[in-house]
PLY file of the C-alpha trace (Angstrom):
ply
format ascii 1.0
element vertex 91
property float x
property float y
property float z
element edge 90
property int vertex1
property int vertex2
end_header
103.05 88.44 94.53
104.54 85.35 96.10
104.14 83.10 99.08
107.56 82.33 100.55
108.77 79.58 102.88
112.17 79.15 104.49
113.97 76.11 105.92
112.70 74.54 109.12
115.45 75.57 111.53
113.64 76.83 114.64
113.08 74.24 117.36
109.95 74.22 119.50
107.68 71.53 120.90
110.14 68.79 119.88
109.89 69.77 116.20
111.59 72.07 113.73
109.60 74.97 112.30
109.75 77.16 109.20
108.09 80.47 108.37
105.51 81.09 105.65
105.01 84.70 104.51
103.65 86.79 101.66
105.83 89.32 99.94
102.86 91.62 99.34
99.53 90.87 101.02
98.32 89.28 104.27
94.99 88.35 102.67
96.94 86.34 100.08
98.88 84.66 102.88
95.76 83.77 104.86
94.04 82.39 101.75
97.06 80.22 100.89
97.32 78.98 104.48
93.62 78.11 104.65
93.72 76.35 101.27
96.60 74.21 102.52
95.15 73.30 105.90
97.19 75.56 108.18
95.21 76.48 111.31
94.65 80.17 112.13
96.51 79.66 115.44
99.72 79.13 113.40
99.66 82.80 112.36
102.03 85.08 114.32
101.48 88.73 113.26
103.33 88.59 109.91
103.97 84.88 109.28
102.73 81.36 109.81
104.83 78.90 111.80
104.96 75.69 109.77
106.28 72.29 110.91
109.08 70.76 108.85
106.93 67.91 107.59
104.57 70.41 105.87
107.29 71.99 103.70
107.10 69.56 100.75
103.31 69.90 100.59
103.41 73.71 100.73
106.18 73.96 98.13
104.25 71.59 95.85
101.23 73.84 96.42
103.08 76.91 95.14
105.15 78.35 97.99
108.57 79.56 96.86
111.37 78.00 98.92
113.91 80.69 99.88
116.64 81.14 102.47
115.76 82.69 105.80
117.69 85.82 104.85
115.78 86.17 101.58
112.46 85.61 103.34
113.18 88.39 105.86
114.52 90.73 103.17
111.38 90.34 101.07
109.07 90.58 104.09
110.71 93.87 105.12
110.50 95.17 101.54
106.78 94.35 101.47
106.10 96.58 104.49
104.41 93.67 106.28
107.23 92.92 108.72
106.32 93.29 112.39
109.45 94.34 114.26
110.62 92.98 117.60
109.85 96.34 119.16
106.28 96.21 117.83
105.90 92.64 119.13
107.07 93.68 122.62
104.67 96.63 122.59
101.80 94.24 121.77
100.89 95.82 118.47
0 1
1 2
2 3
3 4
4 5
5 6
6 7
7 8
8 9
9 10
10 11
11 12
12 13
13 14
14 15
15 16
16 17
17 18
18 19
19 20
20 21
21 22
22 23
23 24
24 25
25 26
26 27
27 28
28 29
29 30
30 31
31 32
32 33
33 34
34 35
35 36
36 37
37 38
38 39
39 40
40 41
41 42
42 43
43 44
44 45
45 46
46 47
47 48
48 49
49 50
50 51
51 52
52 53
53 54
54 55
55 56
56 57
57 58
58 59
59 60
60 61
61 62
62 63
63 64
64 65
65 66
66 67
67 68
68 69
69 70
70 71
71 72
72 73
73 74
74 75
75 76
76 77
77 78
78 79
79 80
80 81
81 82
82 83
83 84
84 85
85 86
86 87
87 88
88 89
89 90
């Protein structure tokens, strides 16, 4: 089991954002996020949106820094990935 974080490359609200995921368990992800001060509103179905300035703290806290491609590959392999179609359907 691992908590994964990618590079902050997605712009929004005048900041860059990264994604924080679990490769096996949403409960593990929520526990890690809560322990590291991420608000529940940062959760988006299968990941947390994380501002760039939080990356060093989260990596120091145990998140594994991976590429965006690796993060998505492992999220899909975990069965936790919410697809674009599922997002549009409101699931």
